[in-house]
Structures are given as C-alpha cells and as structure tokens.
ROTIVEX-58245 format. One record per residue (C-alpha): residue number from 1; z, x, y. Coordinates in steps of 0.5 Angstrom, whole numbers. Layout:
<rec><num>NUM</num><pz>Z</pz><px>X</px><py>Y</py></rec>
...
***
This chain:
<rec><num>1</num><pz>340</pz><px>252</px><py>55</py></rec>
<rec><num>2</num><pz>342</pz><px>252</px><py>47</py></rec>
<rec><num>3</num><pz>345</pz><px>256</px><py>42</py></rec>
<rec><num>4</num><pz>339</pz><px>257</px><py>38</py></rec>
<rec><num>5</num><pz>334</pz><px>259</px><py>44</py></rec>
<rec><num>6</num><pz>340</pz><px>264</px><py>47</py></rec>
<rec><num>7</num><pz>340</pz><px>268</px><py>41</py></rec>
<rec><num>8</num><pz>332</pz><px>268</px><py>41</py></rec>
<rec><num>9</num><pz>333</pz><px>271</px><py>48</py></rec>
<rec><num>10</num><pz>339</pz><px>276</px><py>46</py></rec>
<rec><num>11</num><pz>335</pz><px>278</px><py>40</py></rec>
<rec><num>12</num><pz>329</pz><px>280</px><py>45</py></rec>
<rec><num>13</num><pz>333</pz><px>283</px><py>50</py></rec>
<rec><num>14</num><pz>337</pz><px>288</px><py>45</py></rec>
<rec><num>15</num><pz>330</pz><px>290</px><py>43</py></rec>
<rec><num>16</num><pz>328</pz><px>292</px><py>49</py></rec>
<rec><num>17</num><pz>335</pz><px>295</px><py>51</py></rec>
<rec><num>18</num><pz>333</pz><px>299</px><py>44</py></rec>
<rec><num>19</num><pz>326</pz><px>301</px><py>46</py></rec>
<rec><num>20</num><pz>329</pz><px>303</px><py>53</py></rec>
<rec><num>21</num><pz>334</pz><px>307</px><py>50</py></rec>
<rec><num>22</num><pz>329</pz><px>311</px><py>45</py></rec>
<rec><num>23</num><pz>324</pz><px>312</px><py>51</py></rec>
<rec><num>24</num><pz>330</pz><px>315</px><py>55</py></rec>
<rec><num>25</num><pz>332</pz><px>320</px><py>49</py></rec>
<rec><num>26</num><pz>325</pz><px>322</px><py>48</py></rec>
<rec><num>27</num><pz>324</pz><px>324</px><py>55</py></rec>
<rec><num>28</num><pz>330</pz><px>327</px><py>56</py></rec>
<rec><num>29</num><pz>329</pz><px>332</px><py>50</py></rec>
<rec><num>30</num><pz>322</pz><px>333</px><py>53</py></rec>
<rec><num>31</num><pz>325</pz><px>335</px><py>59</py></rec>
<rec><num>32</num><pz>330</pz><px>340</px><py>55</py></rec>
<rec><num>33</num><pz>324</pz><px>343</px><py>51</py></rec>
<rec><num>34</num><pz>320</pz><px>344</px><py>57</py></rec>
<rec><num>35</num><pz>326</pz><px>347</px><py>60</py></rec>
<rec><num>36</num><pz>327</pz><px>352</px><py>55</py></rec>
<rec><num>37</num><pz>319</pz><px>355</px><py>55</py></rec>
<rec><num>38</num><pz>317</pz><px>361</px><py>58</py></rec>
<rec><num>39</num><pz>314</pz><px>361</px><py>65</py></rec>
<rec><num>40</num><pz>308</pz><px>364</px><py>65</py></rec>
<rec><num>41</num><pz>306</pz><px>364</px><py>72</py></rec>
<rec><num>42</num><pz>307</pz><px>360</px><py>79</py></rec>
<rec><num>43</num><pz>302</pz><px>355</px><py>77</py></rec>
<rec><num>44</num><pz>306</pz><px>353</px><py>70</py></rec>
<rec><num>45</num><pz>312</pz><px>353</px><py>74</py></rec>
<rec><num>46</num><pz>310</pz><px>348</px><py>79</py></rec>
<rec><num>47</num><pz>306</pz><px>344</px><py>74</py></rec>
<rec><num>48</num><pz>312</pz><px>344</px><py>70</py></rec>
<rec><num>49</num><pz>317</pz><px>342</px><py>76</py></rec>
<rec><num>50</num><pz>312</pz><px>336</px><py>78</py></rec>
<rec><num>51</num><pz>312</pz><px>333</px><py>70</py></rec>
<rec><num>52</num><pz>321</pz><px>334</px><py>72</py></rec>
<rec><num>53</num><pz>320</pz><px>330</px><py>77</py></rec>
<rec><num>54</num><pz>315</pz><px>325</px><py>75</py></rec>
<rec><num>55</num><pz>320</pz><px>324</px><py>68</py></rec>
<rec><num>56</num><pz>326</pz><px>323</px><py>73</py></rec>
<rec><num>57</num><pz>323</pz><px>318</px><py>77</py></rec>
<rec><num>58</num><pz>321</pz><px>314</px><py>70</py></rec>
<rec><num>59</num><pz>328</pz><px>315</px><py>68</py></rec>
<rec><num>60</num><pz>330</pz><px>312</px><py>74</py></rec>
<rec><num>61</num><pz>326</pz><px>306</px><py>73</py></rec>
<rec><num>62</num><pz>328</pz><px>305</px><py>66</py></rec>
<rec><num>63</num><pz>335</pz><px>305</px><py>67</py></rec>
<rec><num>64</num><pz>334</pz><px>300</px><py>73</py></rec>
<rec><num>65</num><pz>330</pz><px>296</px><py>68</py></rec>
<rec><num>66</num><pz>337</pz><px>298</px><py>63</py></rec>
<rec><num>67</num><pz>342</pz><px>295</px><py>67</py></rec>
<rec><num>68</num><pz>338</pz><px>289</px><py>68</py></rec>
<rec><num>69</num><pz>337</pz><px>287</px><py>60</py></rec>
<rec><num>70</num><pz>345</pz><px>289</px><py>60</py></rec>
<rec><num>71</num><pz>346</pz><px>284</px><py>66</py></rec>
<rec><num>72</num><pz>342</pz><px>279</px><py>62</py></rec>
<rec><num>73</num><pz>346</pz><px>280</px><py>55</py></rec>
<rec><num>74</num><pz>353</pz><px>279</px><py>59</py></rec>
<rec><num>75</num><pz>350</pz><px>273</px><py>63</py></rec>
<rec><num>76</num><pz>348</pz><px>270</px><py>55</py></rec>
<rec><num>77</num><pz>355</pz><px>271</px><py>53</py></rec>
<rec><num>78</num><pz>357</pz><px>268</px><py>60</py></rec>
<rec><num>79</num><pz>353</pz><px>262</px><py>59</py></rec>
<rec><num>80</num><pz>350</pz><px>263</px><py>65</py></rec>
<rec><num>81</num><pz>343</pz><px>266</px><py>63</py></rec>
<rec><num>82</num><pz>336</pz><px>263</px><py>66</py></rec>
<rec><num>83</num><pz>340</pz><px>261</px><py>73</py></rec>
<rec><num>84</num><pz>337</pz><px>265</px><py>79</py></rec>
<rec><num>85</num><pz>342</pz><px>269</px><py>82</py></rec>
<rec><num>86</num><pz>339</pz><px>267</px><py>89</py></rec>
<rec><num>87</num><pz>338</pz><px>259</px><py>89</py></rec>
<rec><num>88</num><pz>342</pz><px>258</px><py>83</py></rec>
<rec><num>89</num><pz>337</pz><px>254</px><py>80</py></rec>
<rec><num>90</num><pz>335</pz><px>254</px><py>73</py></rec>
<rec><num>91</num><pz>329</pz><px>260</px><py>71</py></rec>
<rec><num>92</num><pz>323</pz><px>256</px><py>68</py></rec>
<rec><num>93</num><pz>324</pz><px>258</px><py>60</py></rec>
<rec><num>94</num><pz>317</pz><px>260</px><py>61</py></rec>
<rec><num>95</num><pz>318</pz><px>266</px><py>66</py></rec>
<rec><num>96</num><pz>324</pz><px>268</px><py>61</py></rec>
<rec><num>97</num><pz>319</pz><px>269</px><py>56</py></rec>
<rec><num>98</num><pz>315</pz><px>274</px><py>60</py></rec>
<rec><num>99</num><pz>321</pz><px>277</px><py>63</py></rec>
<rec><num>100</num><pz>327</pz><px>276</px><py>60</py></rec>
<rec><num>101</num><pz>331</pz><px>280</px><py>64</py></rec>
<rec><num>102</num><pz>330</pz><px>277</px><py>71</py></rec>
<rec><num>103</num><pz>335</pz><px>275</px><py>75</py></rec>
<rec><num>104</num><pz>331</pz><px>271</px><py>80</py></rec>
<rec><num>105</num><pz>326</pz><px>264</px><py>79</py></rec>
<rec><num>106</num><pz>319</pz><px>265</px><py>81</py></rec>
<rec><num>107</num><pz>320</pz><px>262</px><py>88</py></rec>
<rec><num>108</num><pz>325</pz><px>266</px><py>90</py></rec>
<rec><num>109</num><pz>322</pz><px>273</px><py>88</py></rec>
<rec><num>110</num><pz>316</pz><px>271</px><py>91</py></rec>
<rec><num>111</num><pz>320</pz><px>269</px><py>98</py></rec>
<rec><num>112</num><pz>324</pz><px>276</px><py>97</py></rec>
<rec><num>113</num><pz>316</pz><px>280</px><py>96</py></rec>
<rec><num>114</num><pz>314</pz><px>276</px><py>101</py></rec>
<rec><num>115</num><pz>319</pz><px>278</px><py>106</py></rec>
<rec><num>116</num><pz>319</pz><px>286</px><py>104</py></rec>
<rec><num>117</num><pz>312</pz><px>286</px><py>105</py></rec>
<rec><num>118</num><pz>312</pz><px>283</px><py>112</py></rec>
<rec><num>119</num><pz>318</pz><px>288</px><py>113</py></rec>
<rec><num>120</num><pz>314</pz><px>294</px><py>110</py></rec>
<rec><num>121</num><pz>308</pz><px>293</px><py>114</py></rec>
<rec><num>122</num><pz>312</pz><px>293</px><py>121</py></rec>
<rec><num>123</num><pz>315</pz><px>300</px><py>119</py></rec>
<rec><num>124</num><pz>308</pz><px>303</px><py>117</py></rec>
<rec><num>125</num><pz>304</pz><px>300</px><py>122</py></rec>
<rec><num>126</num><pz>301</pz><px>306</px><py>127</py></rec>
<rec><num>127</num><pz>299</pz><px>301</px><py>132</py></rec>
<rec><num>128</num><pz>306</pz><px>298</px><py>133</py></rec>
<rec><num>129</num><pz>310</pz><px>299</px><py>140</py></rec>
<rec><num>130</num><pz>317</pz><px>302</px><py>139</py></rec>
***
C-alpha cells in the first residue's frame, strides 16, 4: 500500500480512536454522575444498576474496538497494514474503507463466523444427546 493511502487510513483510524475515547469518557462521566445521585427507592436502584451494567458492556465493546484500532495503527507504522491475520493475503481496500480496523479478509471472517455458528448451534441444541 502506498504512503498516501496509508496516511489516509491512519487519519481515519485516529479519528475513530478519538471518537471512541470521547464516548468512553462520556459514559464514565454518566456513571459517576448517576452514582452520586440519591437513591429514591428500590426500583430506581434496580434501574440504575441495569443502566450501569449496560454502560459497562458497551464500554467493553468500545475498548475492544479501540484495541483493534490501535493494532491497525501499529500495523501501518510497521508496514503490515491491510494483511489478513489468518491467511496473510491482502485485505481488499474496499473492505478497509468500510472497516479500517479489520484484522481479517472477508473470506476468513466468513469462515470463522460460519464455524462459530455451527459450534454455537451445537451448544444450544436442546435435542442434542450428551
């Protein structure tokens, strides 16, 4: 990949990174604000607990995405950006434009998702004999 395209992807990744960090900070600030509020009754407490759990889960997803963005930026710096982590083929530029922090080409990702669905179906099958 040429330097101009790498720089464009780096800029896009840095923008995504800043957005994620801003959202995480806003979420953390909301949690701190909610924790300092008065608990009126049990139902308010339950609602706040649920909201904290939901925000915490969203934070985990955002942190995972942030890690992927950081890895992609590191790969640009190392000159390995756009290479599938599984098959080591070049990831199509069209895919990188849609998901610039992707680690896998569409074919490998599709295979992994298919395998996970098969595994998941077997785990949840109530008719499966043990």
